[in-house]
SERO-4910 file (N, C-alpha, C, O; in steps of 0.05 Angstrom, whole numbers):
BEGIN
 pado doro    nc1    nc2    nc3   cac1   cac2   cac3    cc1    cc2    cc3    oc1    oc2    oc3
  Unk    A  -1131   2661    699  -1142   2677    720  -1131   2669    747  -1127   2686    765
  Unk    A  -1126   2643    751  -1115   2634    776  -1087   2645    781  -1080   2650    804
  Unk    A  -1071   2649    760  -1044   2661    763  -1045   2689    774  -1029   2697    791
  Unk    A  -1064   2705    764  -1067   2732    773  -1075   2733    802  -1064   2748    818
  Unk    A  -1094   2716    810  -1103   2715    837  -1081   2707    856  -1079   2720    878
  Unk    A  -1065   2687    849  -1043   2679    867  -1021   2700    868  -1009   2704    890
  Unk    A  -1015   2713    846   -995   2735    846  -1004   2758    864   -989   2769    879
  Unk    A  -1030   2765    861  -1041   2787    878  -1040   2779    907  -1033   2796    924
  Unk    A  -1046   2754    914  -1045   2745    942  -1017   2747    953  -1013   2756    975
  Unk    A   -997   2738    938   -969   2739    946   -960   2767    951   -947   2774    970
  Unk    A   -967   2785    932   -960   2813    934   -973   2826    959   -960   2841    973
  Unk    A   -998   2819    964  -1012   2830    988   -999   2820   1013   -996   2836   1032
  Unk    A   -990   2795   1014   -977   2785   1038   -950   2799   1043   -944   2806   1065
  Unk    A   -935   2803   1021   -909   2816   1024   -912   2845   1033   -898   2854   1051
  Unk    A   -931   2859   1022   -936   2887   1030   -945   2889   1059   -937   2907   1074
  Unk    A   -962   2871   1067   -971   2870   1095   -948   2865   1114   -946   2877   1135
  Unk    A   -931   2846   1106   -908   2839   1122   -890   2863   1125   -881   2869   1148
  Unk    A   -884   2877   1103   -866   2901   1105   -878   2923   1121   -865   2936   1137
  Unk    A   -904   2928   1118   -918   2949   1133   -918   2943   1163   -917   2962   1179
  Unk    A   -919   2918   1170   -919   2911   1198   -892   2913   1211   -890   2921   1234
  Unk    A   -870   2906   1196   -844   2906   1208   -827   2930   1203   -806   2933   1216
  Unk    A   -835   2948   1185   -819   2973   1181   -823   2991   1205   -845   2994   1216
  Unk    A   -801   3004   1214   -803   3022   1237   -821   3046   1230   -821   3055   1207
  Unk    A   -835   3056   1249   -853   3079   1245   -837   3103   1235   -847   3118   1219
  Unk    A   -812   3106   1244   -796   3129   1236   -792   3130   1206   -790   3152   1194
  Unk    A   -790   3107   1193   -787   3106   1164   -813   3115   1151   -812   3130   1131
  Unk    A   -835   3105   1161   -861   3112   1150   -868   3141   1154   -882   3153   1138
  Unk    A   -858   3153   1176   -864   3181   1182   -844   3201   1171   -847   3225   1174
  Unk    A   -823   3192   1157   -802   3209   1148   -811   3229   1128   -798   3250   1124
  Unk    A   -833   3224   1114   -841   3242   1093   -850   3270   1102   -849   3289   1087
  Unk    A   -857   3273   1128   -865   3299   1137   -842   3315   1149   -847   3336   1160
  Unk    A   -818   3305   1146   -794   3320   1155   -781   3333   1131   -779   3320   1109
  Unk    A   -773   3357   1134   -760   3372   1112   -731   3363   1109   -717   3358   1129
  Unk    A   -722   3361   1084   -694   3353   1079   -677   3379   1079   -683   3398   1065
  Unk    A   -655   3378   1094   -636   3400   1094   -609   3389   1088   -604   3364   1090
  Unk    A   -590   3406   1081   -563   3397   1074   -544   3399   1097   -552   3405   1120
  Unk    A   -519   3393   1091   -498   3393   1112   -492   3422   1121   -482   3426   1143
  Unk    A   -498   3441   1104   -494   3470   1110   -520   3484   1104   -532   3480   1083
  Unk    A   -529   3501   1122   -554   3516   1118   -552   3543   1130   -536   3548   1149
  Unk    A   -567   3562   1120   -569   3588   1133   -591   3587   1154   -611   3573   1151
  Unk    A   -586   3601   1176   -605   3602   1198   -611   3631   1205   -592   3647   1207
  Unk    A   -636   3637   1209   -644   3664   1219   -647   3661   1249   -661   3643   1258
  Unk    A   -635   3679   1264   -639   3680   1293   -660   3702   1298   -656   3725   1292
  Unk    A   -683   3693   1308   -705   3711   1312   -707   3719   1342   -698   3704   1359
  Unk    A   -718   3741   1348   -731   3761   1331   -711   3781   1318   -720   3800   1305
  Unk    A   -686   3776   1322   -665   3795   1312   -662   3795   1282   -651   3813   1271
  Unk    A   -672   3773   1269   -669   3770   1240   -640   3771   1231   -633   3783   1211
  Unk    A   -623   3758   1247   -595   3756   1240   -591   3730   1226   -597   3708   1236
  Unk    A   -579   3731   1202   -575   3708   1185   -546   3698   1188   -527   3714   1184
  Unk    A   -543   3673   1196   -516   3662   1199   -514   3635   1184   -533   3620   1183
  Unk    A   -491   3630   1172   -487   3603   1161   -482   3583   1183   -469   3589   1203
  Unk    A   -492   3559   1180   -489   3539   1201   -481   3512   1188   -488   3506   1166
  Unk    A   -467   3497   1204   -460   3469   1196   -479   3451   1211   -482   3453   1235
  Unk    A   -492   3433   1197   -510   3414   1209   -493   3390   1216   -481   3376   1199
  Unk    A   -491   3385   1243   -473   3364   1253   -489   3343   1268   -496   3347   1291
  Unk    A   -494   3321   1255   -510   3300   1267   -495   3285   1290   -506   3270   1305
  Unk    A   -469   3291   1292   -453   3280   1314   -453   3297   1338   -445   3288   1360
  Unk    A   -462   3322   1336   -464   3340   1359   -491   3337   1372   -512   3339   1359
  Unk    A   -491   3334   1398   -516   3331   1413   -531   3357   1414   -556   3357   1412
  Unk    A   -517   3380   1418   -530   3405   1421   -521   3426   1401   -500   3423   1389
  Unk    A   -537   3446   1397   -531   3468   1379   -513   3488   1393   -516   3493   1417
  Unk    A   -494   3499   1378   -475   3517   1390   -472   3542   1372   -473   3541   1348
  Unk    A   -469   3566   1385   -467   3591   1371   -442   3606   1379   -435   3606   1402
  Unk    A   -429   3619   1359   -405   3635   1364   -414   3660   1380   -428   3677   1369
  Unk    A   -404   3662   1404   -411   3685   1421   -385   3697   1432   -370   3683   1445
  Unk    A   -380   3722   1427   -356   3735   1436   -363   3755   1458   -386   3762   1461
  Unk    A   -342   3763   1472   -346   3783   1494   -367   3774   1513   -384   3789   1522
  Unk    A   -367   3748   1520   -387   3735   1537   -385   3747   1565   -363   3748   1577
  Unk    A   -407   3756   1576   -408   3768   1602   -432   3757   1617   -454   3760   1608
  Unk    A   -427   3745   1640   -448   3733   1656   -453   3751   1681   -434   3757   1695
  Unk    A   -478   3758   1685   -486   3773   1709   -511   3760   1720   -533   3763   1710
  Unk    A   -507   3746   1742   -530   3731   1754   -539   3709   1736   -523   3692   1728
  Unk    A   -564   3710   1728   -575   3690   1710   -578   3700   1682   -594   3689   1666
  Unk    A   -564   3721   1675   -565   3733   1648   -537   3732   1635   -517   3733   1648
  Unk    A   -537   3729   1608   -512   3729   1593   -515   3750   1570   -535   3751   1557
  Unk    A   -493   3765   1567   -492   3784   1545   -469   3776   1527   -447   3769   1537
  Unk    A   -473   3777   1501   -453   3768   1482   -456   3783   1456   -477   3795   1450
  Unk    A   -435   3782   1440   -435   3795   1414   -433   3774   1392   -417   3754   1395
  Unk    A   -448   3777   1371   -446   3760   1348   -427   3773   1328   -434   3793   1315
  Unk    A   -403   3763   1326   -382   3776   1309   -387   3774   1279   -376   3789   1264
  Unk    A   -404   3755   1271   -408   3750   1243   -424   3773   1230   -426   3775   1205
  Unk    A   -436   3789   1246   -452   3811   1236   -434   3836   1232   -416   3841   1249
  Unk    A   -438   3851   1210   -421   3874   1206   -422   3894   1228   -402   3908   1234
  Unk    A   -444   3897   1241   -447   3916   1263   -442   3904   1290   -443   3918   1310
  Unk    A   -436   3877   1291   -430   3864   1317   -454   3866   1336   -452   3879   1357
  Unk    A   -476   3852   1330   -500   3853   1346   -495   3843   1374   -483   3821   1377
  Unk    A   -504   3857   1394   -502   3849   1422   -529   3840   1431   -549   3853   1427
  Unk    A   -529   3817   1445   -554   3805   1454   -551   3798   1483   -530   3789   1492
  Unk    A   -573   3802   1498   -574   3794   1527   -597   3775   1530   -620   3781   1522
  Unk    A   -592   3751   1541   -613   3731   1545   -610   3718   1572   -588   3717   1584
  Unk    A   -632   3707   1583   -629   3692   1608   -615   3665   1603   -619   3652   1583
  Unk    A   -599   3656   1622   -586   3630   1621   -606   3610   1632   -617   3613   1654
  Unk    A   -612   3589   1616   -631   3569   1624   -617   3545   1636   -629   3529   1651
  Unk    A   -591   3542   1631   -575   3519   1642   -546   3524   1636   -538   3543   1622
  Unk    A   -529   3507   1648   -501   3506   1642   -495   3478   1632   -506   3459   1643
  Unk    A   -479   3476   1612   -473   3450   1600   -443   3445   1598   -428   3463   1590
  Unk    A   -435   3422   1607   -407   3414   1603   -404   3401   1576   -418   3382   1569
  Unk    A   -386   3412   1560   -381   3402   1532   -353   3390   1531   -334   3402   1539
  Unk    A   -352   3365   1521   -326   3353   1516   -319   3358   1487   -334   3353   1469
  Unk    A   -294   3368   1483   -285   3374   1456   -255   3372   1455   -241   3385   1471
  Unk    A   -245   3357   1437   -215   3354   1433   -200   3349   1459   -179   3361   1464
  Unk    A   -211   3331   1476   -197   3323   1500   -200   3341   1524   -186   3337   1544
  Unk    A   -217   3361   1524   -221   3378   1548   -251   3382   1552   -267   3379   1534
  Unk    A   -257   3390   1577   -285   3396   1584   -287   3426   1589   -270   3438   1601
  Unk    A   -309   3437   1579   -314   3465   1582   -343   3470   1591   -361   3457   1581
  Unk    A   -346   3488   1610   -373   3495   1620   -383   3519   1604   -370   3540   1602
  Unk    A   -406   3515   1591   -418   3536   1574   -446   3544   1582   -461   3527   1591
  Unk    A   -453   3570   1580   -481   3577   1585   -499   3568   1562   -491   3568   1539
  Unk    A   -523   3561   1570   -543   3552   1550   -566   3572   1551   -576   3578   1573
  Unk    A   -575   3581   1528   -597   3600   1526   -618   3588   1507   -612   3570   1491
  Unk    A   -643   3598   1509   -663   3589   1490   -665   3611   1469   -667   3635   1475
  Unk    A   -665   3602   1444   -667   3620   1421   -688   3611   1402   -693   3587   1400
  Unk    A   -700   3629   1388   -718   3622   1366   -703   3622   1340   -690   3643   1333
  Unk    A   -703   3600   1326   -688   3597   1301   -708   3591   1278   -729   3579   1282
  Unk    A   -700   3600   1255   -715   3593   1230   -695   3580   1212   -676   3592   1203
  Unk    A   -700   3554   1206   -684   3538   1188   -703   3528   1166   -723   3515   1172
  Unk    A   -696   3534   1141   -713   3528   1119   -741   3540   1124   -743   3564   1128
  Unk    A   -762   3523   1125   -789   3534   1130   -798   3529   1158   -822   3534   1165
  Unk    A   -780   3520   1175   -788   3514   1203   -778   3535   1222   -755   3544   1221
  Unk    A   -796   3544   1239   -790   3563   1260   -793   3548   1286   -814   3537   1292
  Unk    A   -771   3547   1302   -772   3531   1326   -755   3543   1348   -738   3560   1344
  Unk    A   -761   3535   1373   -746   3543   1396   -725   3522   1402   -731   3498   1400
  Unk    A   -701   3531   1408   -679   3512   1412   -661   3521   1435   -658   3545   1440
  Unk    A   -650   3501   1449   -630   3507   1469   -603   3509   1455   -596   3491   1440
  Unk    A   -588   3530   1460   -563   3536   1445   -542   3542   1466   -545   3559   1483
  Unk    A   -519   3528   1464   -497   3535   1482   -479   3556   1468   -477   3556   1443
  Unk    A   -467   3573   1484   -452   3596   1473   -422   3591   1479   -414   3584   1501
  Unk    A   -406   3596   1458   -377   3594   1462   -363   3609   1439   -375   3615   1418
  Unk    A   -338   3615   1442   -322   3628   1422   -314   3608   1400   -299   3589   1406
  Unk    A   -325   3611   1376   -319   3594   1354   -302   3608   1333   -304   3602   1309
  Unk    A   -285   3627   1342   -269   3642   1323   -250   3626   1306   -242   3634   1284
  Unk    A   -242   3602   1316   -225   3585   1301   -240   3566   1282   -227   3550   1268
  Unk    A   -266   3568   1282   -282   3550   1266   -292   3563   1241   -294   3588   1240
  Unk    A   -299   3547   1220   -308   3558   1195   -337   3569   1197   -343   3590   1185
  Unk    A   -354   3556   1213   -382   3564   1216   -387   3576   1243   -378   3565   1263
  Unk    A   -402   3598   1244   -408   3610   1271   -430   3595   1286   -434   3600   1310
  Unk    A   -443   3576   1273   -463   3560   1287   -462   3531   1278   -457   3524   1255
  Unk    A   -466   3513   1298   -469   3485   1293   -497   3477   1301   -506   3484   1323
  Unk    A   -511   3464   1282   -538   3455   1288   -535   3425   1297   -527   3408   1281
  Unk    A   -542   3420   1322   -540   3393   1333   -566   3377   1332   -586   3386   1321
  Unk    A   -564   3353   1343   -587   3335   1342   -611   3346   1358   -634   3338   1352
  Unk    A   -606   3363   1377   -629   3374   1392   -648   3390   1374   -671   3395   1381
  Unk    A   -638   3399   1351   -654   3414   1332   -663   3396   1309   -686   3398   1300
  Unk    A   -646   3379   1299   -652   3363   1276   -672   3340   1282   -689   3334   1265
  Unk    A   -669   3327   1305   -685   3304   1311   -715   3312   1312   -723   3330   1326
  Unk    A   -731   3297   1296   -759   3302   1295   -767   3325   1276   -791   3328   1271
  Unk    A   -748   3340   1266   -755   3363   1249   -744   3361   1221   -757   3369   1202
  Unk    A   -721   3349   1218   -707   3349   1192   -695   3322   1186   -689   3306   1204
  Unk    A   -691   3316   1160   -674   3295   1150   -650   3309   1138   -654   3329   1124
  Unk    A   -626   3299   1143   -602   3312   1133   -590   3296   1110   -584   3273   1112
  Unk    A   -588   3310   1087   -575   3299   1063   -548   3312   1061   -546   3335   1053
  Unk    A   -527   3298   1070   -500   3310   1071   -488   3316   1043   -467   3329   1042
  Unk    A   -501   3306   1022   -491   3312    995   -500   3340    986   -492   3349    964
  Unk    A   -517   3352   1001   -529   3378    993   -520   3400   1013   -513   3395   1036
  Unk    A   -521   3425   1003   -515   3449   1020   -533   3471   1012   -541   3475    989
  Unk    A   -541   3487   1033   -558   3510   1029   -581   3504   1011   -585   3517    990
  Unk    A   -597   3484   1019   -619   3474   1003   -643   3493   1001   -654   3498    980
  Unk    A   -651   3505   1024   -674   3522   1025   -668   3546   1042   -661   3543   1065
  Unk    A   -670   3570   1031   -666   3594   1048   -686   3595   1071   -710   3589   1066
  Unk    A   -678   3604   1094   -697   3606   1117   -717   3628   1112   -711   3648   1099
  Unk    A   -741   3624   1122   -761   3646   1121   -753   3667   1141   -754   3662   1165
  Unk    A   -745   3690   1132   -734   3711   1149   -755   3722   1168   -748   3730   1190
  Unk    A   -780   3722   1160   -800   3733   1178   -815   3712   1194   -834   3718   1208
  Unk    A   -806   3687   1191   -818   3665   1207   -848   3662   1201   -863   3658   1219
  Unk    A   -856   3663   1175   -884   3661   1168   -897   3635   1178   -920   3635   1186
  Unk    A   -882   3613   1176   -892   3587   1184   -882   3580   1211   -859   3585   1217
  Unk    A   -899   3569   1228   -891   3562   1255   -897   3533   1259   -920   3526   1266
  Unk    A   -877   3516   1256   -881   3487   1258   -879   3477   1286   -891   3456   1292
  Unk    A   -866   3490   1304   -861   3479   1330   -860   3502   1350   -857   3496   1374
***
């Protein structure tokens, strides 16, 4: 009986020690949805579905926007990935300098409502011509942090809720 009591005591001490020293982010990770390196994203309220690359190295989310036209504090652009070439006009909330391949570029930033997997959220998205890129959208850390865990061995894990039934943020 003494062996069981001492084993239980040692196990309790070890578990207490781990619980005290483990970062909270590890303990809270279970409420974050797992997504893959590539996911489909619905752009709401337009219900436009685009394939996106989840890039944990990118600070911000970026969308392929063609025929970009700025008038005052508004930007109009076309999403070429759509068969009908959807044209969208949104207010510019900021301008962001992006460093890429040795050059700096000033891009307009807009707020968009996105649906990724079962999460519907608002995100700041910079607009630029991504015609030379495989994916029309890059999902950056401004969207993934606090919302998702990324498993790079997976792709297209969960289709987005097109009607945005769930509103997590």
